[in-house]
N, C-alpha and C positions, 0 to 999 in steps of 0.2 A: 504494500500500500504506500503511495507516495506521501511525501511530507505535506504537500498541499492538501491532499485528502484528509490526512490526520488532523491538520490545523482546522479544516472546515468542520469535521466531526466534533473536534474539541470545542469550537466556538458554538456549534449547535447545542452541544451538551450543556455548556454554560448558560445559554439562553433559556433552554427548556428547564434547567434546574432553578433558575431565577423565577420563571413563571410558575413552576411547581410550588416554590415557597410562597409566592403571592396568592396561590390557590389554597394556602393553609397547610401545605405539606412540609415535612422535614426532608429537605433535599439530601441530607447526609445518608439517609437509608438507601438511596439509589446507588451509592458507591460502596456499600459494605458487601463484601463477597460472601459473608456468612448468611446474608438475607436473600431470599428469592425476590427478584425484581425484573421489570421489563419497562424500558423507556422507548417510546416511539414518537418521533418528530416528523410530521408529514408522512412520507412513505419510507422513512429510514428507521431502522432499529439501531438506536444509539447504545443501548446497554441491555444485556440479558444475562441474569444470574439464575441458575437453578439450584435446588437443594435435593437431598435424598427424598424420594417419594414423589417428586414432581417431574413429569416429562413435558418439555416445552419445545414445540416446533413452530417456526415462524418463516414466512415467505414474503419478501417485499414485492409489491405490485406497482402498477403505474401511478396509482393515486393513494396507496395506503399499504396495509399489511394484513395478511391472512395469518391467524394465530390458532394453534391447537394446544390446549393445556390439559393435561391429564393428571389427576391426583390418584396415585396407585392404590389398589385395594388394601384396606387395613391401615393406611398411613394417616396419622394425626399430625398435621404440620404444626409445630409448636409456636411459630412466629408468623405474623401476617405476611402475605405476599404483596409487595408494593408495585402498582402499575401506574404509568404516566403516559397519557396520550395528549398530544398537543400540536399546535401549528402556530409558530411565532410570527410569520409574515402577515401583512394586512389582507392578502388575497390567497385563495387556494381551496383545494378540495382534499379532504381526508376521508378515506373509506376503510373502516376496520371490520374485518370479518373474524368473529370469535367462535371457536368450537371448544366448549369446556365440558369436561367429564370428571365428575367426582365418583370414583368407583366405590363399590360396596364397602361399608364400614370405614370410610375415610372421613376426614374433617379438615377444613381449611377456612381461613379468613382472607379475603381480598380487599385491599384498600386502594382505590383508584382515584387519581386526580386528572381531570381533563381541563386543559388550560389553553385559552386563545386570547392573550392579553391585548393584541393589536388589531383584532378582526374588524375589517371594514366590509369585505366581501368574501366570506369564508363559509364553506359547507362542510359539516362534520356528520358522516353517516356511520352508524354501527348496526351490524346485522349479527345477532348472537344466537347460537343454539347451545342450550345448557341442559345437561343430563345429570341429575343427582341420584346416585344409585341407592340400593337398599341400605337403610340405616346410615346413610352418609349425611354430612352436614356442610352447608356452604353459607357463609356470611359475607355479604358484598356491600361495601360502602363506596359510593361514588360522589365526588365533590367536583363541581364545575366553577371555573373562574373565566369570565368573558371580557373583562376590560370595559371601557366606558362607551364604546361607539354603537353597540347593538347591531353591527353588521354581520351577523352570523346566523346560520340555519343549522340547528342541531336536530338530527332525526335518528333516534335510537329505536331499534326494534329487536325484540327478543322472544324466543319460544323456549319455554322451560318445562321440563318434565321432572317431577319428583316421584321416585319409586317408593315402595312400601317402607314406612318408618323413616323416610328421609326428611331433612329440614332445610328450608331455604329462607333466609332473611336478607332483605335488601333495603338500603337507605340511600335515596337519590336526593342531592342537595344542590340547588342553583340559587345562591343568595348574593354572591359577590359579583359586581359588574352588571351589565345589561344582559337580559335574556336573549334579545333579538327575536328569533322564531324558534320555538320548541315544539316538536311533535313526537310525543312519547307513546310507544305502543308495546306493551308487555302482555304476554298471554301465558298462563300457567295451567298445566294438568297435574293434579295432585292425587296420588293413589292412597291406598289403605294406610291409616295411622300416620300420615305425613303432616307436616306443619309448614305453613307459608305465611310470611309477614312481609308486606310491602309498604314502605313509608316514602312519601314524596314531598319535598319542601321546595317551593319556588317563589321568588320575589320578582315581579314584573313591574317595569317602570316605563314612562314615556309611551311609545307606541308598540311595546313588546306584544307578541302573540304567543299564547300558551295553550297547547292542546294535550290533554292527558287521557290516555285510554289504558286501563288496567283491567285484566280479566283473569279470574281464577275459577277453574272447574274442579269442584270437589268430587272426584269420580270414585274414590274408595271409601270404604267404611271407616268411620272415626277420623276422617281427614278434617283438618282445622285450618282456618285462615283469617287474616285481618288485612284489609286495605285501608291505609290511613293517608289522607292527603291534606296538606296545609299550604294554601296558596294565598299570597298577598299581592295585590295589584293596585297601582296608583296612576295618576295622570290619565292618559288615554289608552292604557294597556287593556287587553282582553284575555279572558281565560275560559276554557271549556274543560270540564272534567267529566269523565265517564268511568265509574267504578262498577264492575260487573262481577257478581259472585253467583255461581250455580251450585246448588246442593243436589247431588245426583246419587247419593248412597246413604244407607242407614247411619244415623248418628253423626253425619257430617255437620260441621258447625262453621259458619262464616259470618263476618261482620264487615260492613263498609262504613267508614267514618270520614267525612269531608267537611273541612271548615275553611272558609275563604273570608278575607278581609279586603274591603275596597275603599278607595279614597278618590277624590276628584271626579273625573269623567269615566273612570274605569267601568268595564262591563264584565260580569262574572256569571257563569252558568255551571251548575253542579247537578249531575243526574246520577244518583246511586241506583243501580239496577240489581234486583235480586230475583233469581229464578230457582224454583224447587220442583223436582219431579219425583221425589221420593218422600212418602209421608212421614218418615222418621228423621228426615233432615231438617235443619233449621238455619235460616239465614236472616240477618237483621241489618238495618242501615240507619244512619243519621246524617243530616247535612245542614249546614248553617252558613249564611252569608250575611255579613254586617260590616259596620265601619269601626274604626279605631275609637276606643272609649275617650270621650271628650275630656273627662276629668283627669285621666292619665296624661293627656297632652298638656292640659293647663298646668298640671303639677310640674312637669319638666320645663315648661316655658317660664314658670316662676323662678326656676333655677338659672335662667339666662339663656336657654336654648331658643333658636328660631323654631317656628311651627314645623317646617319640613324636617328639620333635624330631630325634633321630638318624635314625630311620627315614625321616622326611620328607625330610631332606637326601639320603639315599642314593637314595630313589626319584626325587626330582627330578633328581638327577645322572644316573640311568639314562635318564630321559625327555629330558633335554637333549641 
């Protein structure tokens, strides 16, 4: 590899590490060889560390990276796996294809930071296939940082299958910077005795557009799930939420919980959908849309804050 290429990769790594820190991550974990990690900038794999029990395959494509990650049967990965996906330039397209398998009796935690600090005309697409094997466990935390411009389209799509006794917990957060356009589409099939928890937190401003679709089919006996959405929108932002839970087996239990806060000329729509075709299944829902509490705003303003800053603190506190 030429010195010019090495310098280029080193500069990209420095930029993406800085963006990772801005997104709330600790960039030092990306350089520790004892920790499993993967760093992707645009369509380049800048860093990839594996550990015992993890098989990682990656292939650079024209506009992104194809990734297959397998947690081998029976392995309990003791420390989180750190992932970083980003695009530092103002313009560009990043397409990530993820094939993830947690084999039987395995356990892992993934911590992902997706960062686009300078985006003016950027598209980020993710297409994921996730299989959680029998009695396996996956915890996935994904945090986004988008910078101030709002010139980004984020389009993540995932199909997840949880086999008997498996557990899948995911937490998606987009609070820092402008959302731009977000179209979120996750679908889960949950088998016998499985557990699924999906939490989404998004803060939209100016003319941001937010579309959330989350669907869980409780196909197996005793399968349990929660869909929890927390959206805050201000100015002229718009949000649409669809949370669907289907109870299809005896003693399946599901709940959809959506709360949205609006300010200014923002528009919000929340539709929890529950479907049951087994008399022994039970699915419930609740949804609420309202404004920031006026007394809380006045209390903070009495301390010297401007109204917009006071609202921002209250909203971020709710999302945290």
